[in-house]
N, C-alpha and C positions, 0 to 999 in steps of 0.2 A: 303635261306631266311626262308619261312614258309607257312603253309596252312592258307591263309587269311580267316577271318570269317566276316560275316555281317548279321545283322538282317534285313530281307527284307520282310517277309510275312506281317508285319504290313503295308507295303506300298500298299497292295492289297485293303486296305480300304480308300486309298487316291486318289482323282480324280486328276491324273496327266495331263490329256488332254482330251478334248471332241471333238476336230477336228481331226479325224483320217481318212486319205485317204488310199486307196489301192495302191499298187505299180503298175507300168506300166503293169505288167503281171497279175494283179488282185489277188495277193497272199499276205496274211498278217499273216500267221501262221507258221507252222513248217518248211516251206521252207526257212525262213530267219534265223532260229536258228543257222545253221552252220556258217552263215556269221558273226553274232554278236559274236558268241563264238570264232571264229578265231581271231577277233579283241581283245577280252579279253585275249586270250592266248598269243598273241604276246606282248601286252602291259606289262603284268606281267612277262613274260619270260625275257624281256629285263632289268628288275630290277636286276636279279641275274645272268644272263648268262655271263656278262662281267667279273665277279670275276675270273673265271678260265683262262681268256685271258690276265690278267694283265701282266704277265711276257713277253708274246709274243708281246704285244703292246709296252711295254717298250723297248724291244730289237729292234723291227723293226722301231719304230719312235723316238728312243733315248729319251724317255720321262722320266721326273723326277717322283718321287713318288707323289709330289704335283699335277702333271698333271693327273696321273691316279686316284687320289682322285677326281679331277674335272670330269673325265669321268664317274665315278660311281655316285657321289653326284649331279652332274649337271642335270642328267636325273631326279632324284627323286625330286630335288628342283623345276625344271620347271614343272614337273608333279603336284606337290603339289600346286604350286602357281596358275596353270590354273584351277585345280579342284574347287577352290573357286568361280569361275564365270561361268564355263562351263555349269553347270546344269541350271543356270538361262538363259544363252544364248540359250540353247536348248528349254527352255520353250517359249522364245520370238520369236526366228527366225526359229524354227523347228528342231526337233531332227534328222530327216533324213538328213537335210542339214548339221548340225554340224557333224554328223557321217561321211558323205562323205568327208567333208573338212578335218576332223581329219585323216581319213584313207589315203587319198591321200597325205597329208603332212607327215604322219608317214612313208609311203613307200618311198617317195622322200628323207626324212631325213636319212632313213636307208641306201639308196644307197650312200648318201653323206658320212656317217660314214664309209662305206666299202671302199670307194675310197679315204679316207683322206690321203693326202701325208705328213701332219704334225700333231702333236698332238693337236695343236691349232684348226685345222679344225675339228678334231674328237670331241673335247670338244664342239665346236659350234654345230656340228651335233647332239650331244647327248642332248644339251639343246633344240634344235628345235624338236627333237624326243619327248622329255618329254612334250613340249608344245602341240603338236598335239595329243599325247597320252592322255593328260589331257582333251582335247576337246572331245575325243571319249568316255572315260570311263564312265562318268555319264549318257551318252545317252543310254547305253545298258540296264540298269535296267528300265529306263523310257519306252524304246521301248518294252521291255517284258511286262511291265504293261499295255500299251495301245493296244498291239497286241493280247495277248493271253487271252482267257476267264478264269474266276476264276477257273474253273474245271481243267485247264491244268497248272496253274501257279506253283503249288507245285512241279510237275515233272520237269518243266522247270527250276525252281530255283535250284532243286537238281542237274540237269545237269550242270547248270551254276556254282554251287559251286564246283562240281568235276573238272570242267575246271580250275577254279581258283587254286585249290589245286595242280593239275597236273602241271600247268605253273610255280608256285612259287617253287616247289620242284625239277622240272626237269631241271631248268636253268643250274646249274653246269654240270650235266651229258650230256645234249645236247650240251652245249658249248665244253666240252671235246671231244665228238665224232666228232663234226664238225672240230675242230682244228686237231684232229688225222687224219681225212680223208684227209685234206689238198688238196682238189680238185683244180686243176689248179694252185697249189702252192699259194693259196690265204690265207692259214693259218688262223689267227684270223679274217680276213675280212669276212669270211663265216658267222660268227655269226650275221652280219648285212645284208649281201646280201640275206640271206635266207628269210628275211622279205619281200623283194620286190615282188617276184611272189605271195606269200600268200596275200600280201596287194592288189596287182592288182586284183587278183581273187575275194577277198572280196569286193573291190570297185565296180567291174562290177556287182557282184551279188546284192549288196545293191542298185545299180542304177536302176535295173530292178525289184527287188522283194520287196523292202522296201517301205512302205507307209509313208507319212508325218504325223506328229502330232505336235500340239502346245498346250500350256496351254491356258485355257479360261480366266485366271485371270492375269497372269504375263504380264506386258507391259513395263517394264523398267529394266535397269541393273545399278548397283551401280559402275560406272566406276572409280570414285575417290577412293572408297574402294578397288577395284581391284588393282589400281595403288599403294596405300599405302602398302598393305600387300605384294605385289610382291617386291616393292622396299625395304621394311623392311627385308624380308627374304634374298634377295640378299646381302644386306649390312651386314647381320649377318653371312651368310655362306661363302661368298667370302674371307674375312680375315682369317677365320678359316682354309680354304683350302689352301690358298697361303701364309699365314702369316709366317709359319715356314720356308718355303723355301726362303722367302724374308727377313728373319731376323727381322720380325715385324717392318716395317717402321711406322713412326707416322701417315701416311695417313690411314693405315689399322687399327691401333688402334682407330683412330677417327671414321672411318667407323663403326667399331664394336660397339663403344659407341653410335654413332648416330642411329644405328638400333633399339636400345631400345626405343628411342623417336619416331621414325617413326612407329614402331609396336604399341606403346602406343597411338599414334595419330590415328591409324586405329581403336583401341578400342573405343576411344572417338567419332570418326566419326560415327561408327556403332550405338553407343548409341544415339547420337543426331538425326540420321535418324530415329531410332526407336521411339524416343519421338515425332517426327513430323509426324509419320505415313507413312514414306517412306520405300521403299523396302531396305532390308539389305542383305549382303552376309551371315551373321551369324544370326541365330535366337536368339535374346536376351532373349525371353521368355524361350526357351529351355535351354540356358546356366544357367538361374536362377534356373533351376531344379538341386538340389544338385547332383544327380547321374551323370548328364552330365557334370556339372562343374568340379567335381572331376575326372570324367571319361576321359575328354580331357587331363588333366594333367597326368593321369595314362597311357593313350595310348602313350603320348609323351615320358614318361620315359621308358616304356616297350620297345618301338621300338628303343630307343637309344641303345639297346643291341643286337638286332637280326641281321639286315643287317651289322652293324659294325663288329660283330663277324666273319661273313663269309668273309668279306673284309680282315681282318687281318689274318684269318686262311688260306685262299687261298694263300696269299703271303708267309706265313710261310711254307706251304706244298711244294710250288714250288720253291721259291727263297732260302729258308733255308734248304730244305731236298731233293731237286731234283726230286720231284714228277712231272710226266707229267700232262698236263691238264686233260686227261681222268682219270688218277689215282686219281687226286685231286677231280674230280667230283664223282667218285665211293666212295671215302672215306666219303663223306657227305651223302651217301645213308642211313645209319642207322638213321641219324637225320630225314630224310624225312619219313622213315618207322614208326618211333616212333610217329611222329607228326600226320600222317594219322590215325594210330591205336587209339591214344588217342582222336583225334577229333571225330572219329566214336563213341567211348564210351560215349562222352559227350552228344551225341544226344539221348542216352538212359537213361539219368538221369533226375531228377525232376528239374524244373526251380528254385525252392527255394534253391537248393543246389549250385547255380551258384557261390556264393562268396566262398564257401568251395573249389570248384574246382579251382577257381582262386588262392586262397591262397596256395593250394597244388602245382599248376603249377609253381608259382613264386618261391616257396621254392625248388622244385625239380630242377628248372633251376639253382638256386644258388648253390645247392649241386653238380650238374653235372659240373659246372665250377670249383668247388673246387676239384672234382675228377680228372678233366683234369689237373689241376695244379699238383696234387700229381703224376699223371701218368708221366708227363713230368719230374718231379724230379727223378723218378725211372728208366725210360727207357733211358733217355738221347739220345745219338746218335743212339741207336738201335730202334728208332721209326719206326713203320709200320702202314699201314692203319688198319690192323687186330686188333692191340692193342687199336685203338681208337673207336672201335665199341661200347663198353659199355657206356662210358660217352656221346658219341654223340647220342646214342639211348635214353638214359635217358633224355638228353636235349630236344630231339624231343617230348618225352612224356610230358614234362613240358610245351612246347609251345602249344601243342594240348589241354591240360587241361585248359590253360588260355584263349586263344584268343576267342574261340566260346562263352563260358559263359560270358566273359567280354563284348562282343558286346551286348548280350541279356540283361544283368543286367544294363549296362549303359543306354540303351535306354528304359528300361521297364517303367520308370516314365515320359518319355517325352510325351507331348501332341501329339495326333495323327496328328494334322495339321502341326506340326513342325518336324515330324519324318524324312522327306526327307532332310531338312537342317541339322538336327542333324547327320544323317548318313553320309552326305557329309563332315561335320566337322571332324568326326572321321577318315574318309579316308584321309583327308588332313593332319591331325595331324600325322597320321601313316607315311606318306611319309616325312613330315618335320622331324619327329624323326629319320627316317632312314638316311636322308641326314646329319642332324646335328651330328648324332652318328658316321657316317663315318669320318666326319671332326675331331671330337674330338678324336676318337680312333687312327686316323692317327698321330695326334700330340703326343699322348701317346706312341704308338708302335714305331714309327720312332725315337722318343726321347730316348726311352730305347735302341734301336739299337745302337745309338751313345754312350750312357752312359755306356753300357755293353761291348763295343767293346774291350777296353783295357784289361778287365778281361778275355774275351774269348781268346784274343791273348796271354796273359801271360800264360794261361793254356797249350799252345803249346810250350812254351819255353824250358822246360827240354829236350825233345828229340832233338830239334833244337840245343841247346847248346852242348849236347852230340855228335851229329853228326859233328858239326863244330870243336869241340875239337879233335875228333878222326882223323880228317884230318890234324891235326898238326897246325892249325891256332893259332896264339898267342891270349892271352886273350883280349887285346884291340880290335882286329878285330872281335872276337866273340861277344863282347859287342856291337860294331857298328852294326853288322848284326842283332842281336836280337832287338836292338832299332829300326832299320829301319823296321823290320817286324811288330812290335807293332804299329808304326806310320802308316804303310801301311794299316793295318787292320782297324784302327780307321778312317783314311781318307776315306777308301772304304765304311765304314758304314755310314758316314755322307755326302758322295758325293750326290749332288742334282740329277745328271744324273747317274743312275745305270750302264749305258753302258760305261761310261768314266773311264779311268784308272788314278787314282791320281798320281801326280808326285812322291810321296814317294814310290809307288809301282814300278815305273820305276827305281828308284834309287836302289831298291833291286836287280833288274836284272843287273844293271850296276856294283854293288859291286861284284856280283858273277863273272862277266866277267873279272874283274881285280884282282880277288883273286889269290894268288900264289899257285895254285893247277893245277893238270892235267886236260885236256879237259873232260875226262871221268868222273872225280869227279865233274866237274862243272855241267854236265848234271844230275848227281845224286842230287846235291844241288838244281837245278831248280825243279826237281820232288818232292823233299822233301818239299821245300817252298810252292809249289802249293798245295800239300796234306795238309800241315799245315794250309794254308790259307782257304782251303775248310772246314777243321774241325773247325777252329776258327769261320768262318761265320755261320756254322751250330749251334755251341754252342751259338753264339750271338743271333741268331734268336730264339733258344729254350728258353733261359733265358728271352729274351724280351717278347715273347708271354706269358710266365708264369707270368711275372710281369703285363702284360697288362690285363690278365684275372681277376685281382683284380678289375678292372673297371667294368667288367661284373658282378661280384658278388655284387658289390655295387649297380648297376642298379637294379638287381633282388631283392635284399633285400629291397631297397626303394620301388619297385613295391609291394612287400608283405605288407609293412607298409601302403602304400596308399590304397591298397585294403581294409584294415580294416576300412578306412574312408568312404567307399562306403555304402550307405544305402542298406539294404537287399531287397529281392524281395517283391514287393507290395502285400498286403494281397488279393486284388481283383484278380480273376483268369484271368491272362493275358497270359497263356500258348499258346493260339492259335495265339498270336501276334508274337511269336518268333520261327523262324526256323533258325538254324545255318547251314550255307552252306560253 
C-alpha cells in the first residue's frame, strides 16, 4: 500500500471531550500508548497483508478471483462505511467503550477468518473485521487528544505516524514471512491468527488502563445517514466485485445503477439535516470549502491507484511468475523505502510548497508506471525482483511526495471546528477509493488475462508444432493438438475457479494418451505441453499486467490535473496547524 498521512496537530485546538476519567489503575498517559498503537498497527496491517496470501487462499479454499477480490475489498468497504459514524458514536457513548468493543470484535473476527473452512466464511469474516476496525480507528486520535497534555502531543503524534507508516508498508513482508514459517501447517491462516493474541493483550490493557471520555456537545447519531451511505457503497461495490464472474446479470446492473440514487439520497439527506440544524455525518460547511470539496475527489481518484496496484502486482508475481509469498513481499520493499524517504523529506519543506510536491508526486507516479511497462516489454520472461527495484523505488518516492502535503493542503482552509469531520471524510474516501479501485482493476486485469490468452498460447505453437512433427505425427493430428492447446490456455485463463482444470486441458492429456507414439515419447510430450502451458501463462500475465498499468497511468495523470484545481496554501500563517505523520 503506502505511508498514510493525516493532518492532526490542528485537532489539538479542538475540544474533543471534557469528561475524562482515569482508568481502573489510575493511569491515563504513556502507559496506554502501546495499547492504542497496537490497535492502529493491526488495523492498517490487515489492509495490505492479504495481498501476498491470495494464491495460497485460492489454492486451499478453491476460491475464484472474484472471491479473493471480495476478501480484499470487503475489509476496506466495511472499514470505510463504519468510519462515517464511528467517530460520532465515540463522542456519544464513550471512546473507551467503542475502542473495547472494536478490539474484541476485531480479534474474534480475525479468529473466524483464520478458521474459515470456505471462502464465503472468509469474506464474511473480513467484512466483520472491517466493521470493528472502523469502530476502533477514529477513537485512537480522540483518545490521544483527551489523554495527553499539549506538551506531549507532538511526540505522541510522531510515534503514531511512524506506526501507521510501518504497518502499511510492512504488510506484504510480514505476510510473506508468516506464510513461509507455516507454523503448525497453518499457511495463510497465520496472517489472521496472529491478530488474536495481540488483540487480547490490547483489550486487557485498555480495560485496566484506559480512561473513558465523551464529548460534551454530541448527543445524537445520524442513523439514517449511516444506513444510506452504507447501503449505497455496498450496492456500488458488490456488482463490481461479483459482476464479471456472474456474467453481469440484470440484478447486478440494476443494483449498480440504484447505488447512484442511494448515494445521491445520502447527499440530499445530509443537506436537509444541515438546513434544519441537526447533526450530520459529513460537515456541509467544510465541504463547501473549495480545498476540501476538490480534495475529497482528489483523494478518491488517487487511492483508486494504490491498493489496486498491489492487488494486481501480487497476483502477477506469484501466479504469473512463480514468486513465493516471501519473495513477493521482499520485491515491494523498494516501494516502501522510497515512500518513507520522500515522506521524511516533505516534513522539511515549506507548507506553501505543498501543491508543487503533490504535482511532482503524481507525475513521478505516472512516470514510474510507464517505466514499469517499458521494463516488462524488455525483460519478458527474464523478470526478477532485482530488475523491479528502480521503478518501484521511484513509485514509492511519488507516493511519499504526494500524500503528506495533500492532507495538509486539503485541510488548510477548513474551519477549525469542522476539522475532525473533514479528516474523517478524507480517511473514509481513502478506503472507498481503495475498495473501488480493487474492484475496477480486477475487472480490467482479469479481462485482459482472458483476452490475451490466445496470443500467449500461439506464441508457444512453433516449438510444439516442431516437436509433434518430429515424432512423425500427421499434419491433421498436429493441428488438432495445437488447437487443443490454445483452447486449454484460453479456458484456463477465463476459469472462475483457478484451481479447477478445464475440460479442454483434460482433452489435451487424453489426446496424448491415444497418440500413435511410444510411451517414452508420450512422457516427453506431457513434459513439453506442461512447460509450454507454464510459459504461455507467464506471457499472458506479463502482457495483461502491462496493459493494466495504463489504468494506473490514467489515474495518476488525472490526479495531477485535479491537483491544479486545488487552491494554494492560504496567505495567513497556518504552518503550526499541520504536522504530517
